[in-house]
Structure formats: structure tokens, C-alpha cells
ROROBA-45211 format. One record per residue: residue number from 1; y, x, z negated of N, C-alpha, C in turn. Coordinates in Angstrom, 2 decimals. Atoms other than C-alpha are relative to their C-alpha. Layout:
   vexpa        ny        nx        nz       cay       cax       caz        cy        cx        cz
     NUM         Y         X         Z         Y         X         Z         Y         X         Z
...
END
This chain:
   vexpa        ny        nx        nz       cay       cax       caz        cy        cx        cz
       1     -1.45      0.46     -0.13    -34.06    -35.73     34.68      0.10     -1.14     -1.12
       2     -0.29      1.06      1.01    -32.21    -37.83     32.14      1.27     -0.53      0.62
       3     -0.99      0.90     -0.32    -29.94    -40.73     32.99      0.60     -0.76     -1.23
       4     -0.53      0.80      1.09    -27.47    -42.16     30.53      1.16     -1.06      0.53
       5     -1.13      0.89     -0.32    -25.34    -45.32     30.67      0.74     -0.19     -1.24
       6     -0.86      0.12      1.32    -22.43    -45.31     28.09      1.08     -0.97      0.25
       7     -1.05      0.92     -0.27    -20.34    -48.45     27.89      0.84      0.15     -1.28
       8     -1.25     -0.32      1.10    -17.01    -47.91     25.84      0.67     -1.42      0.31
       9     -0.87      1.16      0.21    -15.13    -50.85     24.71      1.23      0.50     -0.56
      10     -1.35     -0.70      0.31    -11.40    -49.83     24.48      0.82     -0.93     -0.74
      11     -0.85      0.61      0.62     -8.74    -50.92     22.24      0.98     -0.72      1.27
      12     -0.76      0.57     -1.10     -6.36    -53.37     24.44      0.85      1.02      0.75
      13     -0.85     -0.89     -0.79     -4.85    -51.27     27.25     -0.47      1.43     -0.05
      14      0.48     -1.42      0.28     -6.85    -48.07     26.05     -0.92      0.43      1.12
      15      0.91     -0.58     -0.98     -9.57    -47.93     28.82      0.52      1.09      0.98
      16     -0.57     -0.96     -0.82     -7.39    -46.27     31.35      0.41      1.06     -0.51
      17     -0.77     -1.19      0.72     -5.51    -44.10     29.07     -1.10      0.93     -0.43
      18      1.19     -0.87      0.26     -8.95    -42.81     27.69     -0.45      0.80      1.17
      19      0.64     -0.85     -1.33    -10.34    -41.62     31.09      1.14      0.90      0.43
      20     -1.13     -0.80     -0.50     -6.77    -40.42     32.12      0.05      1.16     -0.85
      21     -0.09     -0.95      1.01     -6.58    -38.34     28.90     -1.20      1.21      0.37
      22      1.03     -0.85     -0.18    -10.05    -36.80     29.54      0.20      0.90      1.25
      23     -0.28     -0.56     -1.39     -9.24    -36.18     33.18      1.09      1.09     -0.12
      24     -1.18     -0.81      0.07     -5.86    -34.56     32.48     -0.18      1.25     -0.82
      25      0.47     -1.18      0.80     -7.15    -32.23     29.75     -0.88      1.02      0.52
      26      1.14     -0.88     -0.79     -9.77    -30.74     32.03     -1.21     -0.19     -0.48
      27      1.35      0.21      0.62    -12.71    -32.13     29.98     -0.97     -0.41      1.13
      28      0.99      0.32     -0.95    -14.07    -33.91     32.97     -0.60      1.07      0.89
      29      0.32     -1.01     -0.85    -14.12    -30.82     35.28     -0.86      0.79     -0.79
      30      0.95     -0.79      0.78    -15.66    -28.90     32.38     -1.37     -0.52     -0.17
      31      1.26      0.65     -0.01    -18.29    -31.34     31.90     -0.93      0.19      1.36
      32      0.39      0.01     -1.31    -18.98    -31.53     35.52     -0.64      1.48      0.37
      33      0.26     -1.40     -0.36    -19.31    -27.63     35.72     -1.17      0.44     -1.12
      34      0.98     -0.39      0.90    -22.04    -27.60     32.86     -1.23      0.28      0.69
      35      1.45     -0.09     -0.48    -25.55    -26.34     33.56     -0.76     -1.11     -0.16
      36      0.84      1.22      0.38    -27.68    -29.15     34.26      0.70     -1.33      0.46
      37     -0.77      1.19     -0.14    -25.03    -31.70     35.01     -0.20     -0.32      1.56
      38      0.14      0.50     -1.42    -25.97    -33.61     38.25      1.34     -0.93      0.29
      39     -1.15      0.81     -0.16    -23.31    -36.21     37.88      0.58     -0.42     -1.47
      40     -0.83      0.38      1.06    -20.62    -37.59     35.37      1.23     -0.73      0.27
      41     -1.00      0.69     -0.69    -18.65    -40.38     36.59      0.22     -1.45     -0.85
      42     -0.52      1.28      0.81    -16.45    -43.28     34.76      0.32     -0.99      1.08
      43     -0.19      1.26     -0.84    -16.19    -46.74     36.25      0.67     -0.95     -0.86
      44     -0.81      1.13      0.73    -13.84    -49.52     35.22     -0.60     -1.52      0.53
      45      0.47      1.15     -0.25    -14.89    -53.15     34.86      1.01     -0.77      0.81
      46     -1.03      0.78     -0.67    -13.13    -55.55     37.49      0.35     -1.26     -0.83
      47     -0.21      1.23      0.76    -13.49    -58.42     34.92      0.42      0.22     -1.28
      48     -0.38     -0.33      1.52    -12.78    -56.51     31.54      0.69      1.20      0.16
      49     -0.65     -1.38     -0.09    -10.10    -53.82     31.87     -0.13      0.82     -1.13
      50      0.10     -0.92      1.04    -10.83    -52.64     28.49     -1.58      0.55     -0.28
      51      1.40     -0.54     -0.03    -14.53    -51.94     29.39     -0.16      1.37      0.98
      52      0.31     -1.27     -0.87    -15.38    -48.45     30.74     -1.43      0.38     -0.07
      53      1.47     -0.45     -0.15    -18.82    -47.28     32.02     -0.07      1.24      0.34
      54      0.20     -1.40     -0.36    -19.81    -43.73     32.00     -1.56      0.06      0.50
      55      1.28     -0.26     -0.59    -22.98    -42.79     34.10     -0.09      1.49      0.06
      56      0.29     -1.42      0.14    -24.39    -39.39     33.38     -1.45      0.30      0.49
      57      1.33     -0.48     -0.54    -27.26    -37.60     35.17     -0.17      1.43     -0.40
      58      0.20     -1.33      0.37    -28.72    -34.36     33.75     -1.24      0.53      0.46
      59      1.20     -0.52     -0.54    -31.41    -32.15     34.91     -1.09     -0.02     -1.08
      60      0.88     -0.20      1.23    -33.01    -32.02     31.46      0.53     -0.65     -1.22
      61     -0.40      0.36      1.28    -32.74    -33.61     28.07      0.67      1.07     -0.77
      62     -0.75     -1.16      0.73    -32.11    -30.21     26.69      1.31      0.46      0.41
      63     -1.41     -0.51     -0.79    -29.17    -29.49     28.99      0.93     -1.10     -0.49
      64     -0.71      1.09      0.56    -27.78    -32.79     27.97      0.43      0.20     -1.42
      65     -0.13     -0.18      1.55    -28.14    -32.00     24.16      1.03      1.32     -0.03
      66     -0.83     -0.98     -0.01    -26.44    -28.63     24.90      1.58     -0.54      0.25
      67     -1.46      0.58     -0.49    -23.36    -30.61     26.53      0.42     -0.70     -1.29
      68     -0.53      0.63      1.08    -23.18    -32.64     23.53      0.72      0.92     -1.12
      69     -0.56     -1.10      1.08    -22.63    -29.36     21.18      1.05      0.72      0.63
      70     -1.18     -0.72     -0.44    -19.96    -28.07     23.53      1.35     -0.29     -0.55
      71     -1.40      0.13      0.74    -16.39    -27.49     22.36      0.87     -1.09      0.59
      72     -0.96      1.12     -0.56    -14.77    -29.79     24.95     -0.65     -1.36     -0.39
      73      0.71      1.40      0.54    -17.24    -32.64     23.59      0.76     -0.32     -1.18
      74     -0.62      0.12      1.39    -15.57    -32.11     20.22      1.40     -0.58      0.30
      75     -1.43      0.69     -0.47    -12.10    -32.68     22.07     -0.08     -1.33      0.48
      76      0.09      1.21     -0.61    -13.35    -35.60     23.80     -0.20     -0.98     -1.10
      77      0.08      0.99      1.29    -14.40    -37.35     20.44      1.24     -0.20     -0.61
      78     -1.22      0.25      0.44    -11.07    -36.81     19.29      0.89     -1.13      0.76
      79     -0.69      0.95     -0.72     -9.62    -38.70     22.23     -0.56     -1.31     -0.05
      80      0.71      1.46      0.20    -12.31    -41.33     21.85      0.54     -0.87     -1.19
      81     -0.55      0.64      1.41    -11.06    -42.04     18.27      1.33     -0.83      0.36
      82     -1.30      0.74     -0.30     -7.57    -42.99     19.74     -0.14     -1.16      0.68
      83      0.09      1.05     -0.81     -8.79    -45.40     22.28     -1.27     -1.04      0.01
      84      1.31      0.77      0.11    -12.32    -46.63     21.76     -0.26     -0.79     -1.18
      85      0.62      0.74      0.95    -13.66    -49.39     19.58     -1.47      0.10     -0.25
      86      1.55      0.05      0.08    -17.30    -49.45     20.43     -0.61      0.86      1.15
      87      0.57     -0.78     -1.02    -19.78    -47.34     22.33     -1.48     -0.45     -0.15
      88      1.29      0.07     -0.02    -23.19    -48.30     23.40     -0.65      0.78      1.02
      89      0.82     -0.98     -1.07    -25.66    -45.82     25.03     -1.44     -0.29      0.27
      90      1.55      0.34     -0.33    -28.85    -46.35     27.03     -0.38      1.30      0.63
      91      0.60     -1.39     -0.50    -31.00    -43.18     27.88     -1.26     -0.40      0.69
      92      1.34      0.30     -0.83    -33.80    -43.33     30.58     -0.36      1.53      0.49
      93      0.42     -1.33     -0.39    -35.86    -40.08     31.13     -0.81     -0.39      1.15
      94      0.46      0.20     -1.33    -36.88    -40.06     34.82     -1.08      1.17      0.32
END
């Protein structure tokens, strides 16, 4: 199993807009339906409204790699460019 913690630092006021656009576009549902996706959940910081945390769990690193190559992830990257200033990723193989 692969666990990822992705910390997004958004432009001022952009965190909620980022997640809302991902949800409204259907990307979130598409990712959750991917083979090997155990969970894919966004969380907001109570202390910093422009910080968004994504926790991903995948059955295998290979399935997460296939996820990265999907068409809807290319769309997510376009959305990310509008709202996100910095991204920090931590991976743990369990």
C-alpha cells in the first residue's frame, strides 16, 4: 500500500476554490473510481485557510503511477496552476 500526504499552499483565497473546482469538474469522483484507489480526501487547515491537505491511499505504487498519467490528472494540473503556489509531497510505502 502507498500513502501520500500532499500539502498545497494556495494563493490567498484559493484553497477552497481549488477543491471546489476539482469536485465540480468530476475529477474527484473519477480519481476515487480508479483501480487501486483506497481513499482520496482533501482537508482544510483550521489555522491557515490557504493550506489544503490531500491524503491519498493506493493499493500499490504502480496504481498510483497510473493515476498520475490519467487524463483527469492533466486537467487537475491546469486547475492547480490557477490556485496553488506550492506543493509538498510525502510518500510512505506500507
